[in-house]
N, C-alpha and C positions, 0 to 999 in steps of 0.2 A: 815281331819285327820291329827292326831299329829306325827308330823315325829320325835319326841324325845321318842316315846313309842313304841320300838322296842324287839320282843322276838324271838330268834331262838336258835335251838339244830339240832343234827343230831346223825346219828344212822347208826353202821357199820356191816355188817355179811358176813364173808368169807363162799363161798359154791363150791362144784364140779361140776361146770357146766360151759359151755362157755358164753360169753358173749352173743353168738346168740341164745342160748336157753334163755337164761333172756330175752333178747329183744322181743323173739317172743311173751314169757307171758304176758310183758308189751304191746303189741300192741293186742293183742286179749283181747280185754276189753270183749268181751262177757263173757270170763271163770274168771275174777277178782272173782266173788261171789264164785268162788271155790278153792280161797287161802287166801281171804281175808272177814272174817267173818262182815266186817262194811258195804259191798257193796250188796245190794238187787239185783241190777242190774244198767246197763250204757245203755245210749243212746248217741251214739257219732254223731255227724252231720256233717262227711264227714271222709275223708281221716286222719291217725294219723300224721299230721305235724303241724306244729306251725300256730296257728291263729284258729286251728278249734276249736270248743265249744262241749262239752259234759254235760250231767245231770247226776245224778248218785243218785239212789234212797237207801238211806238208811234202814237197817231191820226195824226200826219203822216208816216208810212211807214217811219221811221229802226228800225232793228232794232236792240238791243241784247241781248249775251251774255253770260250770267252764271252763276256756279257756287254752288248751294248749299255752303257749306263747314261747316255745323254746323245739323245737325237734333235736335232734342229733343222726339219725338212727344208731342202735348199741352203743350209747354211755349214751347219758339222755335223761329225758323229765322234762320240768318244767311246771306245770300247776299253775296256778292263779284263787283264789274264792273270792269275797268279802261277806263278811257278815255285813251289815249295814255299818259302816266307818273303818271296820277293813279287810285288806288286807291279805290273806293268801297265801303263796307262798310256794309250796313243788317241791322238787329236788329229781328225781328218777335217780341216777346215777350208772355205770356200770363199772368197772374196770378189766381188765386183770391184774392177781396176776403172774399164770403162765400157761403152758399149762394144761387146764382143771380144773383151780380153778380162781375163779372169787370173785370178792367183789361188793356186793351192797350198796348203801349208800342212805337212805333216810334224807335229811334234809330239815327243816321248817324253814319259818321267817314270822312271823306274825310282820303288823304294824297298829298301830291305836287306838284309845281308850280303848280296850278290847285285846290287843295284847297278852297277858299272860294268860287270861284264855282262848282262843282260841288255843293257841298255846299248852299248856299244856292239854288241853280237846282232840284237833285232833291228837296230837302225841302219846298221851297215850298209843295207841295199837299198835305203828309202831312199836316195836320189836316181836309182834306175828304177824304182819303182814308179816313182812319178814321172820321168820321163815315159817311161813305159804306159803308161794312163795317158801320157799328150799325145802319143803317136796313135795307141788304140780309137781315141776320139778323133784323130784326124782322119783316119782310115775310114772311120764309122759315119763320119759328117762328109763324107764325100760322095 
């Protein structure tokens, strides 16, 4: 892997939900497909904790295998995926802004020969995914 070929970007969205409500949507992997159109299904191989592996089936049938590398309950989780010699690291972070208002942040960092290609491709739908999560939470809370 080339240490000099790094690409990163982050996205933020304020939502009228508590960190706990957002966290519950994150750990409920079986329902990711309800708010993320890029997910057909998820198979998690254990509890939602650091070290656990999961496989995500994409709508076109490809399967991506990833690992939860850093999970801090109610605050964030980071997953890593290797595609060839490129490492994709995605952070999903929750921050309380004030009572009833939170911010969630999706940050991606890729490193390797195809860092920019994979980084741009994978993160291109992050704004839609975040909006989908906000709508899912709004419908679930009502």
